[in-house]
PDB file with one MODEL, atoms N, CA, C and O in Angstrom:
MODEL        1
ATOM      1  N   MET A   1      77.312 -10.349  -3.197  1.00  0.00           N
ATOM      2  CA  MET A   1      77.519 -10.561  -1.772  1.00  0.00           C
ATOM      3  C   MET A   1      76.491  -9.842  -0.947  1.00  0.00           C
ATOM      4  O   MET A   1      76.657  -9.688   0.263  1.00  0.00           O
ATOM      5  N   ALA A   2      75.415  -9.393  -1.593  1.00  0.00           N
ATOM      6  CA  ALA A   2      74.353  -8.735  -0.915  1.00  0.00           C
ATOM      7  C   ALA A   2      73.733  -9.652   0.118  1.00  0.00           C
ATOM      8  O   ALA A   2      73.327  -9.195   1.186  1.00  0.00           O
ATOM      9  N   GLU A   3      73.654 -10.936  -0.181  1.00  0.00           N
ATOM     10  CA  GLU A   3      73.058 -11.871   0.807  1.00  0.00           C
ATOM     11  C   GLU A   3      73.846 -11.897   2.104  1.00  0.00           C
ATOM     12  O   GLU A   3      73.257 -11.961   3.183  1.00  0.00           O
ATOM     13  N   ALA A   4      75.159 -11.850   2.017  1.00  0.00           N
ATOM     14  CA  ALA A   4      76.022 -11.857   3.208  1.00  0.00           C
ATOM     15  C   ALA A   4      75.830 -10.599   4.013  1.00  0.00           C
ATOM     16  O   ALA A   4      75.838 -10.640   5.243  1.00  0.00           O
ATOM     17  N   SER A   5      75.659  -9.477   3.337  1.00  0.00           N
ATOM     18  CA  SER A   5      75.406  -8.219   4.025  1.00  0.00           C
ATOM     19  C   SER A   5      74.057  -8.241   4.755  1.00  0.00           C
ATOM     20  O   SER A   5      73.933  -7.747   5.876  1.00  0.00           O
ATOM     21  N   GLU A   6      73.058  -8.821   4.097  1.00  0.00           N
ATOM     22  CA  GLU A   6      71.777  -8.920   4.726  1.00  0.00           C
ATOM     23  C   GLU A   6      71.823  -9.878   5.969  1.00  0.00           C
ATOM     24  O   GLU A   6      71.179  -9.654   6.994  1.00  0.00           O
ATOM     25  N   LEU A   7      72.568 -10.869   5.804  1.00  0.00           N
ATOM     26  CA  LEU A   7      72.778 -11.909   6.874  1.00  0.00           C
ATOM     27  C   LEU A   7      73.462 -11.208   8.115  1.00  0.00           C
ATOM     28  O   LEU A   7      73.110 -11.464   9.267  1.00  0.00           O
ATOM     29  N   ALA A   8      74.416 -10.349   7.818  1.00  0.00           N
ATOM     30  CA  ALA A   8      75.063  -9.600   8.925  1.00  0.00           C
ATOM     31  C   ALA A   8      74.050  -8.712   9.656  1.00  0.00           C
ATOM     32  O   ALA A   8      74.067  -8.600  10.882  1.00  0.00           O
ATOM     33  N   LYS A   9      73.190  -8.099   8.887  1.00  0.00           N
ATOM     34  CA  LYS A   9      72.142  -7.228   9.534  1.00  0.00           C
ATOM     35  C   LYS A   9      71.225  -8.113  10.442  1.00  0.00           C
ATOM     36  O   LYS A   9      70.888  -7.740  11.566  1.00  0.00           O
ATOM     37  N   LEU A  10      70.849  -9.279   9.908  1.00  0.00           N
ATOM     38  CA  LEU A  10      69.994 -10.173  10.704  1.00  0.00           C
ATOM     39  C   LEU A  10      70.690 -10.658  11.950  1.00  0.00           C
ATOM     40  O   LEU A  10      70.042 -10.827  12.984  1.00  0.00           O
ATOM     41  N   GLU A  11      71.960 -10.883  11.891  1.00  0.00           N
ATOM     42  CA  GLU A  11      72.720 -11.340  13.018  1.00  0.00           C
ATOM     43  C   GLU A  11      72.684 -10.272  14.134  1.00  0.00           C
ATOM     44  O   GLU A  11      72.720 -10.589  15.323  1.00  0.00           O
ATOM     45  N   GLY A  12      72.617  -9.070  13.729  1.00  0.00           N
ATOM     46  CA  GLY A  12      72.600  -7.980  14.752  1.00  0.00           C
ATOM     47  C   GLY A  12      71.213  -7.765  15.347  1.00  0.00           C
ATOM     48  O   GLY A  12      71.070  -6.993  16.296  1.00  0.00           O
ATOM     49  N   ASP A  13      70.208  -8.414  14.825  1.00  0.00           N
ATOM     50  CA  ASP A  13      68.829  -8.309  15.350  1.00  0.00           C
ATOM     51  C   ASP A  13      68.628  -9.389  16.414  1.00  0.00           C
ATOM     52  O   ASP A  13      68.864 -10.568  16.151  1.00  0.00           O
ATOM     53  N   VAL A  14      68.206  -9.003  17.583  1.00  0.00           N
ATOM     54  CA  VAL A  14      68.024  -9.925  18.677  1.00  0.00           C
ATOM     55  C   VAL A  14      67.091 -11.053  18.313  1.00  0.00           C
ATOM     56  O   VAL A  14      67.292 -12.177  18.772  1.00  0.00           O
ATOM     57  N   GLU A  15      66.103 -10.806  17.525  1.00  0.00           N
ATOM     58  CA  GLU A  15      65.107 -11.812  17.214  1.00  0.00           C
ATOM     59  C   GLU A  15      65.558 -12.855  16.238  1.00  0.00           C
ATOM     60  O   GLU A  15      65.059 -13.981  16.250  1.00  0.00           O
ATOM     61  N   THR A  16      66.488 -12.501  15.396  1.00  0.00           N
ATOM     62  CA  THR A  16      66.982 -13.420  14.329  1.00  0.00           C
ATOM     63  C   THR A  16      68.396 -13.919  14.572  1.00  0.00           C
ATOM     64  O   THR A  16      68.812 -14.872  13.913  1.00  0.00           O
ATOM     65  N   ALA A  17      69.134 -13.342  15.457  1.00  0.00           N
ATOM     66  CA  ALA A  17      70.507 -13.719  15.708  1.00  0.00           C
ATOM     67  C   ALA A  17      70.681 -15.170  16.071  1.00  0.00           C
ATOM     68  O   ALA A  17      71.591 -15.826  15.564  1.00  0.00           O
ATOM     69  N   GLU A  18      69.840 -15.687  16.930  1.00  0.00           N
ATOM     70  CA  GLU A  18      70.014 -17.106  17.350  1.00  0.00           C
ATOM     71  C   GLU A  18      69.780 -18.027  16.151  1.00  0.00           C
ATOM     72  O   GLU A  18      70.480 -19.033  16.034  1.00  0.00           O
ATOM     73  N   MET A  19      68.853 -17.743  15.274  1.00  0.00           N
ATOM     74  CA  MET A  19      68.638 -18.615  14.121  1.00  0.00           C
ATOM     75  C   MET A  19      69.926 -18.676  13.267  1.00  0.00           C
ATOM     76  O   MET A  19      70.273 -19.739  12.752  1.00  0.00           O
ATOM     77  N   ILE A  20      70.585 -17.612  13.128  1.00  0.00           N
ATOM     78  CA  ILE A  20      71.808 -17.567  12.315  1.00  0.00           C
ATOM     79  C   ILE A  20      72.951 -18.220  12.989  1.00  0.00           C
ATOM     80  O   ILE A  20      73.704 -18.948  12.343  1.00  0.00           O
ATOM     81  N   THR A  21      73.130 -17.996  14.291  1.00  0.00           N
ATOM     82  CA  THR A  21      74.356 -18.537  14.960  1.00  0.00           C
ATOM     83  C   THR A  21      74.271 -20.037  15.178  1.00  0.00           C
ATOM     84  O   THR A  21      75.288 -20.643  15.516  1.00  0.00           O
ATOM     85  N   VAL A  22      73.092 -20.687  15.003  1.00  0.00           N
ATOM     86  CA  VAL A  22      73.071 -22.113  15.187  1.00  0.00           C
ATOM     87  C   VAL A  22      73.216 -22.874  13.862  1.00  0.00           C
ATOM     88  O   VAL A  22      73.317 -24.101  13.866  1.00  0.00           O
ATOM     89  N   ASP A  23      73.225 -22.181  12.764  1.00  0.00           N
ATOM     90  CA  ASP A  23      73.339 -22.799  11.439  1.00  0.00           C
ATOM     91  C   ASP A  23      74.771 -22.664  11.004  1.00  0.00           C
ATOM     92  O   ASP A  23      75.189 -21.558  10.660  1.00  0.00           O
ATOM     93  N   PRO A  24      75.578 -23.764  10.997  1.00  0.00           N
ATOM     94  CA  PRO A  24      77.013 -23.654  10.626  1.00  0.00           C
ATOM     95  C   PRO A  24      77.282 -23.029   9.282  1.00  0.00           C
ATOM     96  O   PRO A  24      78.286 -22.329   9.145  1.00  0.00           O
ATOM     97  N   SER A  25      76.445 -23.235   8.275  1.00  0.00           N
ATOM     98  CA  SER A  25      76.658 -22.712   6.980  1.00  0.00           C
ATOM     99  C   SER A  25      76.502 -21.191   7.012  1.00  0.00           C
ATOM    100  O   SER A  25      77.235 -20.477   6.327  1.00  0.00           O
ATOM    101  N   LEU A  26      75.549 -20.694   7.808  1.00  0.00           N
ATOM    102  CA  LEU A  26      75.317 -19.270   7.907  1.00  0.00           C
ATOM    103  C   LEU A  26      76.458 -18.625   8.737  1.00  0.00           C
ATOM    104  O   LEU A  26      76.899 -17.515   8.439  1.00  0.00           O
ATOM    105  N   VAL A  27      76.909 -19.320   9.748  1.00  0.00           N
ATOM    106  CA  VAL A  27      78.064 -18.763  10.501  1.00  0.00           C
ATOM    107  C   VAL A  27      79.268 -18.673   9.617  1.00  0.00           C
ATOM    108  O   VAL A  27      79.974 -17.665   9.654  1.00  0.00           O
ATOM    109  N   LEU A  28      79.545 -19.712   8.798  1.00  0.00           N
ATOM    110  CA  LEU A  28      80.650 -19.638   7.880  1.00  0.00           C
ATOM    111  C   LEU A  28      80.507 -18.468   6.913  1.00  0.00           C
ATOM    112  O   LEU A  28      81.460 -17.720   6.699  1.00  0.00           O
ATOM    113  N   LEU A  29      79.332 -18.309   6.335  1.00  0.00           N
ATOM    114  CA  LEU A  29      79.110 -17.208   5.408  1.00  0.00           C
ATOM    115  C   LEU A  29      79.369 -15.840   6.078  1.00  0.00           C
ATOM    116  O   LEU A  29      79.949 -14.950   5.457  1.00  0.00           O
ATOM    117  N   LEU A  30      78.953 -15.681   7.303  1.00  0.00           N
ATOM    118  CA  LEU A  30      79.193 -14.463   8.046  1.00  0.00           C
ATOM    119  C   LEU A  30      80.734 -14.259   8.229  1.00  0.00           C
ATOM    120  O   LEU A  30      81.240 -13.162   7.991  1.00  0.00           O
ATOM    121  N   LYS A  31      81.420 -15.248   8.622  1.00  0.00           N
ATOM    122  CA  LYS A  31      82.852 -15.157   8.834  1.00  0.00           C
ATOM    123  C   LYS A  31      83.633 -14.808   7.531  1.00  0.00           C
ATOM    124  O   LYS A  31      84.583 -14.025   7.523  1.00  0.00           O
ATOM    125  N   LEU A  32      83.171 -15.434   6.464  1.00  0.00           N
ATOM    126  CA  LEU A  32      83.745 -15.170   5.126  1.00  0.00           C
ATOM    127  C   LEU A  32      83.505 -13.727   4.764  1.00  0.00           C
ATOM    128  O   LEU A  32      84.423 -13.029   4.335  1.00  0.00           O
ATOM    129  N   GLN A  33      82.266 -13.269   4.934  1.00  0.00           N
ATOM    130  CA  GLN A  33      81.913 -11.892   4.594  1.00  0.00           C
ATOM    131  C   GLN A  33      82.697 -10.882   5.487  1.00  0.00           C
ATOM    132  O   GLN A  33      83.204  -9.881   4.982  1.00  0.00           O
ATOM    133  N   GLN A  34      82.786 -11.142   6.756  1.00  0.00           N
ATOM    134  CA  GLN A  34      83.478 -10.230   7.608  1.00  0.00           C
ATOM    135  C   GLN A  34      85.004 -10.228   7.320  1.00  0.00           C
ATOM    136  O   GLN A  34      85.664  -9.226   7.596  1.00  0.00           O
ATOM    137  N   ALA A  35      85.561 -11.293   6.789  1.00  0.00           N
ATOM    138  CA  ALA A  35      86.956 -11.323   6.384  1.00  0.00           C
ATOM    139  C   ALA A  35      87.213 -10.779   4.998  1.00  0.00           C
ATOM    140  O   ALA A  35      88.356 -10.540   4.609  1.00  0.00           O
ATOM    141  N   GLY A  36      86.096 -10.579   4.232  1.00  0.00           N
ATOM    142  CA  GLY A  36      86.183 -10.111   2.854  1.00  0.00           C
ATOM    143  C   GLY A  36      86.658 -11.120   1.902  1.00  0.00           C
ATOM    144  O   GLY A  36      87.314 -10.788   0.915  1.00  0.00           O
ATOM    145  N   VAL A  37      86.338 -12.406   2.172  1.00  0.00           N
ATOM    146  CA  VAL A  37      86.852 -13.443   1.305  1.00  0.00           C
ATOM    147  C   VAL A  37      85.772 -14.396   0.760  1.00  0.00           C
ATOM    148  O   VAL A  37      86.037 -15.576   0.529  1.00  0.00           O
ATOM    149  N   VAL A  38      84.568 -13.876   0.560  1.00  0.00           N
ATOM    150  CA  VAL A  38      83.446 -14.659  -0.045  1.00  0.00           C
ATOM    151  C   VAL A  38      83.852 -15.096  -1.466  1.00  0.00           C
ATOM    152  O   VAL A  38      83.671 -16.254  -1.843  1.00  0.00           O
ATOM    153  N   GLU A  39      84.384 -14.184  -2.218  1.00  0.00           N
ATOM    154  CA  GLU A  39      84.748 -14.449  -3.629  1.00  0.00           C
ATOM    155  C   GLU A  39      85.738 -15.590  -3.756  1.00  0.00           C
ATOM    156  O   GLU A  39      85.509 -16.505  -4.548  1.00  0.00           O
ATOM    157  N   PRO A  40      86.890 -15.572  -2.964  1.00  0.00           N
ATOM    158  CA  PRO A  40      87.750 -16.747  -3.026  1.00  0.00           C
ATOM    159  C   PRO A  40      87.060 -18.056  -2.634  1.00  0.00           C
ATOM    160  O   PRO A  40      87.298 -19.093  -3.252  1.00  0.00           O
ATOM    161  N   TYR A  41      86.225 -18.010  -1.631  1.00  0.00           N
ATOM    162  CA  TYR A  41      85.441 -19.196  -1.193  1.00  0.00           C
ATOM    163  C   TYR A  41      84.715 -19.771  -2.417  1.00  0.00           C
ATOM    164  O   TYR A  41      84.840 -20.952  -2.740  1.00  0.00           O
ATOM    165  N   VAL A  42      83.975 -18.921  -3.066  1.00  0.00           N
ATOM    166  CA  VAL A  42      83.178 -19.313  -4.252  1.00  0.00           C
ATOM    167  C   VAL A  42      84.044 -19.895  -5.325  1.00  0.00           C
ATOM    168  O   VAL A  42      83.730 -20.908  -5.950  1.00  0.00           O
ATOM    169  N   LEU A  43      85.186 -19.191  -5.522  1.00  0.00           N
ATOM    170  CA  LEU A  43      86.096 -19.598  -6.585  1.00  0.00           C
ATOM    171  C   LEU A  43      86.653 -20.997  -6.337  1.00  0.00           C
ATOM    172  O   LEU A  43      86.691 -21.824  -7.247  1.00  0.00           O
ATOM    173  N   PHE A  44      87.073 -21.252  -5.136  1.00  0.00           N
ATOM    174  CA  PHE A  44      87.703 -22.522  -4.807  1.00  0.00           C
ATOM    175  C   PHE A  44      86.695 -23.647  -4.496  1.00  0.00           C
ATOM    176  O   PHE A  44      86.977 -24.817  -4.753  1.00  0.00           O
ATOM    177  N   ARG A  45      85.541 -23.299  -3.953  1.00  0.00           N
ATOM    178  CA  ARG A  45      84.635 -24.332  -3.425  1.00  0.00           C
ATOM    179  C   ARG A  45      83.435 -24.583  -4.364  1.00  0.00           C
ATOM    180  O   ARG A  45      82.894 -25.689  -4.380  1.00  0.00           O
ATOM    181  N   SER A  46      83.019 -23.580  -5.136  1.00  0.00           N
ATOM    182  CA  SER A  46      81.763 -23.714  -5.846  1.00  0.00           C
ATOM    183  C   SER A  46      81.896 -23.289  -7.328  1.00  0.00           C
ATOM    184  O   SER A  46      80.891 -22.986  -7.971  1.00  0.00           O
ATOM    185  N   ALA A  47      83.061 -23.266  -7.838  1.00  0.00           N
ATOM    186  CA  ALA A  47      83.273 -22.781  -9.172  1.00  0.00           C
ATOM    187  C   ALA A  47      82.715 -23.723 -10.228  1.00  0.00           C
ATOM    188  O   ALA A  47      82.954 -24.930 -10.186  1.00  0.00           O
ATOM    189  N   ASP A  48      81.970 -23.165 -11.174  1.00  0.00           N
ATOM    190  CA  ASP A  48      81.527 -23.877 -12.349  1.00  0.00           C
ATOM    191  C   ASP A  48      82.529 -23.569 -13.442  1.00  0.00           C
ATOM    192  O   ASP A  48      83.524 -22.899 -13.166  1.00  0.00           O
ATOM    193  N   ALA A  49      82.322 -24.019 -14.663  1.00  0.00           N
ATOM    194  CA  ALA A  49      83.235 -23.768 -15.694  1.00  0.00           C
ATOM    195  C   ALA A  49      83.461 -22.273 -16.039  1.00  0.00           C
ATOM    196  O   ALA A  49      84.571 -21.858 -16.371  1.00  0.00           O
ATOM    197  N   GLY A  50      82.397 -21.502 -15.950  1.00  0.00           N
ATOM    198  CA  GLY A  50      82.467 -20.066 -16.223  1.00  0.00           C
ATOM    199  C   GLY A  50      83.309 -19.360 -15.151  1.00  0.00           C
ATOM    200  O   GLY A  50      84.149 -18.525 -15.488  1.00  0.00           O
ATOM    201  N   ILE A  51      83.101 -19.678 -13.883  1.00  0.00           N
ATOM    202  CA  ILE A  51      83.857 -19.073 -12.814  1.00  0.00           C
ATOM    203  C   ILE A  51      85.344 -19.516 -12.907  1.00  0.00           C
ATOM    204  O   ILE A  51      86.259 -18.705 -12.765  1.00  0.00           O
ATOM    205  N   ALA A  52      85.545 -20.816 -13.146  1.00  0.00           N
ATOM    206  CA  ALA A  52      86.896 -21.367 -13.234  1.00  0.00           C
ATOM    207  C   ALA A  52      87.702 -20.728 -14.319  1.00  0.00           C
ATOM    208  O   ALA A  52      88.913 -20.576 -14.153  1.00  0.00           O
ATOM    209  N   GLN A  53      87.105 -20.341 -15.426  1.00  0.00           N
ATOM    210  CA  GLN A  53      87.869 -19.760 -16.485  1.00  0.00           C
ATOM    211  C   GLN A  53      88.320 -18.359 -16.167  1.00  0.00           C
ATOM    212  O   GLN A  53      89.228 -17.849 -16.822  1.00  0.00           O
ATOM    213  N   ASP A  54      87.701 -17.695 -15.154  1.00  0.00           N
ATOM    214  CA  ASP A  54      88.074 -16.342 -14.716  1.00  0.00           C
ATOM    215  C   ASP A  54      89.199 -16.426 -13.647  1.00  0.00           C
ATOM    216  O   ASP A  54      89.697 -15.393 -13.198  1.00  0.00           O
ATOM    217  N   TYR A  55      89.582 -17.611 -13.258  1.00  0.00           N
ATOM    218  CA  TYR A  55      90.517 -17.726 -12.115  1.00  0.00           C
ATOM    219  C   TYR A  55      91.815 -16.960 -12.386  1.00  0.00           C
ATOM    220  O   TYR A  55      92.250 -16.203 -11.518  1.00  0.00           O
ATOM    221  N   ALA A  56      92.445 -17.122 -13.539  1.00  0.00           N
ATOM    222  CA  ALA A  56      93.763 -16.514 -13.769  1.00  0.00           C
ATOM    223  C   ALA A  56      93.728 -15.030 -13.654  1.00  0.00           C
ATOM    224  O   ALA A  56      94.601 -14.412 -13.045  1.00  0.00           O
ATOM    225  N   ASN A  57      92.657 -14.428 -14.274  1.00  0.00           N
ATOM    226  CA  ASN A  57      92.558 -12.979 -14.133  1.00  0.00           C
ATOM    227  C   ASN A  57      92.260 -12.526 -12.700  1.00  0.00           C
ATOM    228  O   ASN A  57      92.820 -11.543 -12.216  1.00  0.00           O
ATOM    229  N   TYR A  58      91.381 -13.251 -12.044  1.00  0.00           N
ATOM    230  CA  TYR A  58      91.027 -12.932 -10.645  1.00  0.00           C
ATOM    231  C   TYR A  58      92.304 -13.044  -9.771  1.00  0.00           C
ATOM    232  O   TYR A  58      92.584 -12.170  -8.950  1.00  0.00           O
ATOM    233  N   ARG A  59      93.063 -14.137  -9.971  1.00  0.00           N
ATOM    234  CA  ARG A  59      94.324 -14.317  -9.172  1.00  0.00           C
ATOM    235  C   ARG A  59      95.300 -13.191  -9.360  1.00  0.00           C
ATOM    236  O   ARG A  59      95.952 -12.731  -8.423  1.00  0.00           O
ATOM    237  N   ALA A  60      95.384 -12.757 -10.607  1.00  0.00           N
ATOM    238  CA  ALA A  60      96.347 -11.665 -10.899  1.00  0.00           C
ATOM    239  C   ALA A  60      95.973 -10.375 -10.148  1.00  0.00           C
ATOM    240  O   ALA A  60      96.853  -9.616  -9.743  1.00  0.00           O
ATOM    241  N   ARG A  61      94.701 -10.137  -9.970  1.00  0.00           N
ATOM    242  CA  ARG A  61      94.255  -8.878  -9.326  1.00  0.00           C
ATOM    243  C   ARG A  61      94.028  -9.075  -7.844  1.00  0.00           C
ATOM    244  O   ARG A  61      93.990  -8.077  -7.124  1.00  0.00           O
ATOM    245  N   ASN A  62      93.873 -10.283  -7.333  1.00  0.00           N
ATOM    246  CA  ASN A  62      93.425 -10.484  -5.935  1.00  0.00           C
ATOM    247  C   ASN A  62      94.236 -11.558  -5.248  1.00  0.00           C
ATOM    248  O   ASN A  62      93.699 -12.301  -4.427  1.00  0.00           O
ATOM    249  N   ARG A  63      95.513 -11.660  -5.558  1.00  0.00           N
ATOM    250  CA  ARG A  63      96.302 -12.741  -4.970  1.00  0.00           C
ATOM    251  C   ARG A  63      96.338 -12.646  -3.430  1.00  0.00           C
ATOM    252  O   ARG A  63      96.287 -13.678  -2.760  1.00  0.00           O
ATOM    253  N   ALA A  64      96.421 -11.492  -2.885  1.00  0.00           N
ATOM    254  CA  ALA A  64      96.494 -11.303  -1.377  1.00  0.00           C
ATOM    255  C   ALA A  64      95.146 -11.823  -0.783  1.00  0.00           C
ATOM    256  O   ALA A  64      95.162 -12.435   0.285  1.00  0.00           O
ATOM    257  N   LYS A  65      94.015 -11.599  -1.434  1.00  0.00           N
ATOM    258  CA  LYS A  65      92.778 -12.067  -0.892  1.00  0.00           C
ATOM    259  C   LYS A  65      92.662 -13.531  -0.956  1.00  0.00           C
ATOM    260  O   LYS A  65      92.140 -14.158  -0.035  1.00  0.00           O
ATOM    261  N   LEU A  66      93.139 -14.112  -2.032  1.00  0.00           N
ATOM    262  CA  LEU A  66      93.176 -15.604  -2.167  1.00  0.00           C
ATOM    263  C   LEU A  66      94.072 -16.215  -1.070  1.00  0.00           C
ATOM    264  O   LEU A  66      93.706 -17.214  -0.450  1.00  0.00           O
ATOM    265  N   GLU A  67      95.233 -15.611  -0.842  1.00  0.00           N
ATOM    266  CA  GLU A  67      96.132 -16.120   0.201  1.00  0.00           C
ATOM    267  C   GLU A  67      95.498 -15.965   1.577  1.00  0.00           C
ATOM    268  O   GLU A  67      95.626 -16.842   2.431  1.00  0.00           O
ATOM    269  N   GLN A  68      94.806 -14.828   1.790  1.00  0.00           N
ATOM    270  CA  GLN A  68      94.102 -14.618   3.069  1.00  0.00           C
ATOM    271  C   GLN A  68      93.096 -15.732   3.320  1.00  0.00           C
ATOM    272  O   GLN A  68      93.036 -16.307   4.407  1.00  0.00           O
ATOM    273  N   TYR A  69      92.307 -16.021   2.286  1.00  0.00           N
ATOM    274  CA  TYR A  69      91.286 -17.088   2.446  1.00  0.00           C
ATOM    275  C   TYR A  69      91.972 -18.446   2.724  1.00  0.00           C
ATOM    276  O   TYR A  69      91.551 -19.160   3.634  1.00  0.00           O
ATOM    277  N   LEU A  70      92.968 -18.796   1.994  1.00  0.00           N
ATOM    278  CA  LEU A  70      93.658 -20.076   2.192  1.00  0.00           C
ATOM    279  C   LEU A  70      94.334 -20.130   3.544  1.00  0.00           C
ATOM    280  O   LEU A  70      94.299 -21.168   4.206  1.00  0.00           O
ATOM    281  N   ASP A  71      94.948 -19.038   3.972  1.00  0.00           N
ATOM    282  CA  ASP A  71      95.616 -19.008   5.263  1.00  0.00           C
ATOM    283  C   ASP A  71      94.635 -19.093   6.463  1.00  0.00           C
ATOM    284  O   ASP A  71      94.966 -19.714   7.473  1.00  0.00           O
ATOM    285  N   HIS A  72      93.490 -18.505   6.366  1.00  0.00           N
ATOM    286  CA  HIS A  72      92.593 -18.432   7.462  1.00  0.00           C
ATOM    287  C   HIS A  72      91.443 -19.477   7.506  1.00  0.00           C
ATOM    288  O   HIS A  72      90.926 -19.827   8.567  1.00  0.00           O
ATOM    289  N   PHE A  73      91.076 -19.951   6.293  1.00  0.00           N
ATOM    290  CA  PHE A  73      89.932 -20.855   6.256  1.00  0.00           C
ATOM    291  C   PHE A  73      90.256 -22.218   5.741  1.00  0.00           C
ATOM    292  O   PHE A  73      89.506 -23.155   6.017  1.00  0.00           O
ATOM    293  N   VAL A  74      91.342 -22.395   4.999  1.00  0.00           N
ATOM    294  CA  VAL A  74      91.672 -23.721   4.448  1.00  0.00           C
ATOM    295  C   VAL A  74      92.795 -24.359   5.306  1.00  0.00           C
ATOM    296  O   VAL A  74      92.663 -25.494   5.765  1.00  0.00           O
ATOM    297  N   VAL A  75      93.873 -23.625   5.506  1.00  0.00           N
ATOM    298  CA  VAL A  75      94.977 -24.131   6.284  1.00  0.00           C
ATOM    299  C   VAL A  75      95.285 -23.065   7.375  1.00  0.00           C
ATOM    300  O   VAL A  75      96.204 -22.258   7.230  1.00  0.00           O
ATOM    301  N   PRO A  76      94.515 -23.091   8.427  1.00  0.00           N
ATOM    302  CA  PRO A  76      94.759 -22.023   9.478  1.00  0.00           C
ATOM    303  C   PRO A  76      96.060 -22.332  10.199  1.00  0.00           C
ATOM    304  O   PRO A  76      96.495 -23.481  10.284  1.00  0.00           O
ATOM    305  N   PRO A  77      96.671 -21.261  10.717  1.00  0.00           N
ATOM    306  CA  PRO A  77      97.952 -21.415  11.394  1.00  0.00           C
ATOM    307  C   PRO A  77      97.815 -22.354  12.592  1.00  0.00           C
ATOM    308  O   PRO A  77      96.762 -22.431  13.225  1.00  0.00           O
ATOM    309  N   ALA A  78      98.921 -23.077  12.890  1.00  0.00           N
ATOM    310  CA  ALA A  78      98.946 -23.965  14.078  1.00  0.00           C
ATOM    311  C   ALA A  78      98.841 -23.130  15.304  1.00  0.00           C
ATOM    312  O   ALA A  78      99.253 -21.970  15.320  1.00  0.00           O
ATOM    313  N   LEU A  79      98.278 -23.723  16.358  1.00  0.00           N
ATOM    314  CA  LEU A  79      98.211 -22.999  17.623  1.00  0.00           C
ATOM    315  C   LEU A  79      99.568 -22.540  18.053  1.00  0.00           C
ATOM    316  O   LEU A  79     100.516 -23.324  18.101  1.00  0.00           O
ATOM    317  N   GLY A  80      99.673 -21.219  18.379  1.00  0.00           N
ATOM    318  CA  GLY A  80     100.922 -20.687  18.812  1.00  0.00           C
ATOM    319  C   GLY A  80     101.838 -20.385  17.681  1.00  0.00           C
ATOM    320  O   GLY A  80     102.951 -19.912  17.911  1.00  0.00           O
ATOM    321  N   GLY A  81     101.411 -20.645  16.411  1.00  0.00           N
ATOM    322  CA  GLY A  81     102.248 -20.387  15.267  1.00  0.00           C
ATOM    323  C   GLY A  81     102.152 -18.913  14.886  1.00  0.00           C
ATOM    324  O   GLY A  81     101.311 -18.164  15.383  1.00  0.00           O
ATOM    325  N   THR A  82     103.051 -18.536  13.985  1.00  0.00           N
ATOM    326  CA  THR A  82     103.089 -17.158  13.537  1.00  0.00           C
ATOM    327  C   THR A  82     102.483 -16.935  12.186  1.00  0.00           C
ATOM    328  O   THR A  82     102.447 -15.808  11.691  1.00  0.00           O
ATOM    329  N   GLY A  83     101.994 -18.020  11.569  1.00  0.00           N
ATOM    330  CA  GLY A  83     101.454 -17.878  10.241  1.00  0.00           C
ATOM    331  C   GLY A  83     101.611 -19.180   9.480  1.00  0.00           C
ATOM    332  O   GLY A  83     101.846 -20.237  10.066  1.00  0.00           O
ATOM    333  N   ASN A  84     101.476 -19.088   8.164  1.00  0.00           N
ATOM    334  CA  ASN A  84     101.600 -20.272   7.322  1.00  0.00           C
ATOM    335  C   ASN A  84     103.047 -20.679   7.206  1.00  0.00           C
ATOM    336  O   ASN A  84     103.827 -19.973   6.566  1.00  0.00           O
ATOM    337  N   VAL A  85     103.431 -21.773   7.793  1.00  0.00           N
ATOM    338  CA  VAL A  85     104.808 -22.197   7.824  1.00  0.00           C
ATOM    339  C   VAL A  85     105.368 -22.478   6.449  1.00  0.00           C
ATOM    340  O   VAL A  85     106.521 -22.146   6.171  1.00  0.00           O
ATOM    341  N   LEU A  86     104.570 -23.088   5.578  1.00  0.00           N
ATOM    342  CA  LEU A  86     105.032 -23.385   4.196  1.00  0.00           C
ATOM    343  C   LEU A  86     105.338 -22.034   3.462  1.00  0.00           C
ATOM    344  O   LEU A  86     106.395 -21.897   2.847  1.00  0.00           O
ATOM    345  N   ARG A  87     104.458 -21.100   3.530  1.00  0.00           N
ATOM    346  CA  ARG A  87     104.673 -19.843   2.889  1.00  0.00           C
ATOM    347  C   ARG A  87     105.868 -19.085   3.489  1.00  0.00           C
ATOM    348  O   ARG A  87     106.649 -18.496   2.742  1.00  0.00           O
ATOM    349  N   GLU A  88     106.027 -19.089   4.823  1.00  0.00           N
ATOM    350  CA  GLU A  88     107.151 -18.420   5.453  1.00  0.00           C
ATOM    351  C   GLU A  88     108.465 -19.157   5.053  1.00  0.00           C
ATOM    352  O   GLU A  88     109.474 -18.494   4.814  1.00  0.00           O
ATOM    353  N   THR A  89     108.471 -20.431   4.982  1.00  0.00           N
ATOM    354  CA  THR A  89     109.669 -21.161   4.503  1.00  0.00           C
ATOM    355  C   THR A  89     110.002 -20.860   3.094  1.00  0.00           C
ATOM    356  O   THR A  89     111.178 -20.715   2.760  1.00  0.00           O
ATOM    357  N   ALA A  90     109.013 -20.757   2.237  1.00  0.00           N
ATOM    358  CA  ALA A  90     109.240 -20.491   0.801  1.00  0.00           C
ATOM    359  C   ALA A  90     109.813 -19.083   0.584  1.00  0.00           C
ATOM    360  O   ALA A  90     110.539 -18.844  -0.381  1.00  0.00           O
ATOM    361  N   ARG A  91     109.489 -18.180   1.469  1.00  0.00           N
ATOM    362  CA  ARG A  91     109.996 -16.796   1.314  1.00  0.00           C
ATOM    363  C   ARG A  91     111.453 -16.677   1.746  1.00  0.00           C
ATOM    364  O   ARG A  91     112.099 -15.688   1.402  1.00  0.00           O
ATOM    365  N   HIS A  92     111.971 -17.596   2.451  1.00  0.00           N
ATOM    366  CA  HIS A  92     113.350 -17.443   2.971  1.00  0.00           C
ATOM    367  C   HIS A  92     114.332 -18.217   2.106  1.00  0.00           C
ATOM    368  O   HIS A  92     115.532 -18.213   2.379  1.00  0.00           O
TER     369      HIS A  92
ENDMDL
END
């Protein structure tokens, strides 16, 4: 995730900030890095066979991070909502 950290530094530089903020893929990477969910993004969106086979172990150790990624980047809460309706319903 060193690339995302470097990208965050570049965003803070007046000379390079505009280049970063106009590229949607770089904006997404920054948002993922700031939220601490780059790993779940890679796992769900870019996994090869090697990464996919590590899923069960990663899920066991990082379930909250996976849920955070899914809640905020895959199925964001509805406007005015209090969170993931399906997850809230499942808990009750």
